[in-house]
C-alpha positions in Angstrom: -41.9 0.7 -107.0 -40.6 0.1 -110.4 -37.8 -2.5 -111.0 -35.8 -3.8 -114.0 -34.3 -7.3 -113.4 -31.8 -8.8 -115.7 -30.9 -12.5 -116.0 -29.1 -14.8 -118.3 -25.5 -13.7 -117.9 -22.6 -16.1 -117.3 -19.4 -17.5 -118.6 -19.1 -18.7 -122.2 -16.4 -19.7 -124.6 -15.5 -17.7 -127.6 -18.1 -18.3 -130.4 -20.7 -19.3 -128.0 -24.2 -17.9 -127.3 -26.1 -16.4 -124.4 -29.5 -14.9 -124.1 -30.1 -12.1 -121.6 -33.6 -11.2 -120.3 -34.8 -8.1 -118.6 -38.3 -7.9 -117.0 -39.8 -4.6 -115.8 -42.2 -4.8 -113.0 -44.2 -2.4 -110.6 -46.7 0.3 -111.3 -45.9 0.9 -115.0 -48.5 2.4 -117.3 -46.3 2.7 -120.4 -42.8 1.6 -121.6 -41.3 3.5 -124.5 -37.7 2.7 -125.6 -35.9 -0.2 -123.9 -32.2 -1.0 -124.4 -29.1 -2.8 -123.4 -25.8 -1.1 -122.4 -22.6 -2.7 -121.3 -19.6 -1.5 -119.3 -16.2 -3.4 -119.4 -13.6 -2.8 -116.7 -11.9 0.5 -117.2 -14.3 1.6 -119.8 -17.3 3.8 -120.1 -20.8 2.4 -120.4 -21.8 2.0 -124.0 -24.9 1.4 -125.9 -25.4 -2.2 -127.3 -28.8 -2.1 -128.7 -32.3 -0.4 -128.3 -35.9 -1.4 -129.3 -38.9 0.9 -129.4 -42.5 0.1 -128.4 -43.1 -0.5 -132.1 -40.1 -3.0 -132.3 -37.8 -0.7 -134.3 -34.2 -1.7 -133.4 -30.8 0.0 -133.3 -27.4 -1.6 -132.8 -23.9 -0.6 -132.0 -21.7 -1.4 -135.0 -19.6 -3.8 -132.9 -22.5 -6.2 -132.4 -24.5 -5.9 -135.6 -25.1 -9.3 -137.2 -24.3 -11.1 -133.9 -26.8 -9.7 -131.4 -30.6 -9.6 -131.7 -32.7 -7.4 -129.4 -36.5 -8.1 -129.0 -39.2 -7.3 -126.6 -42.5 -8.8 -125.4 -45.1 -5.9 -125.1 -47.6 -8.0 -123.4 -48.0 -7.8 -119.6 -44.7 -9.6 -119.3 -42.9 -6.4 -120.1 -39.8 -8.3 -121.0 -36.9 -7.5 -123.3 -34.3 -10.0 -124.6 -30.8 -10.0 -126.1 -29.8 -12.9 -128.1 -26.0 -12.8 -128.3 -24.3 -15.2 -130.8 -20.6 -15.5 -132.0 -19.4 -14.1 -128.7 -15.9 -12.5 -128.6 -13.7 -11.7 -125.6 -14.4 -8.0 -126.3 -18.0 -8.6 -125.4 -17.0 -9.4 -121.8 -18.7 -6.7 -119.6 -21.6 -6.1 -117.2 -24.7 -5.7 -119.2 -27.4 -3.3 -118.0 -31.0 -3.1 -118.9 -32.5 0.3 -119.5 -36.0 1.5 -120.0 -37.8 4.8 -120.6 -41.0 4.3 -118.6 -43.9 6.1 -117.1 -45.8 5.3 -113.9 -48.4 8.0 -114.0 -48.9 9.1 -117.7 -47.5 12.5 -116.8 -43.7 12.0 -117.2 -41.3 9.5 -118.4 -37.8 8.7 -117.0 -35.0 6.3 -117.5 -34.7 3.3 -115.2 -31.7 0.9 -114.9 -31.3 -2.7 -113.9 -28.7 -3.9 -111.6 -26.5 -5.5 -114.3 -25.6 -9.0 -115.2 -22.1 -10.2 -116.0 -21.1 -11.7 -119.3 -17.7 -13.2 -119.5 -16.3 -14.7 -122.8 -13.3 -16.8 -122.3 -10.7 -17.6 -125.0 
């Protein structure tokens, strides 16, 4: 059974920093794109950042220059999101997402359970 588990969320003041982690575990043979999404109360889930297996990255305009996504392609299968200069608008539940295969025949998207990030002013 494949799992994505996030950690690192919490409460931080405006201008502060947090580092989120997401670890994929289970019968995984390949991980393609991994990404972070977020959903604020009353809003749709939105893309924050993605990183490919080759470490190419993509960011939402709202987080460019403040957030950095990275991944460890070793057996740790872990992705990170370093969030700096946090703003109240960054408050949301952050979800880990990964496009993975368990049998080399097909890839599908998997989601983590989410971790809350709250930025207080």
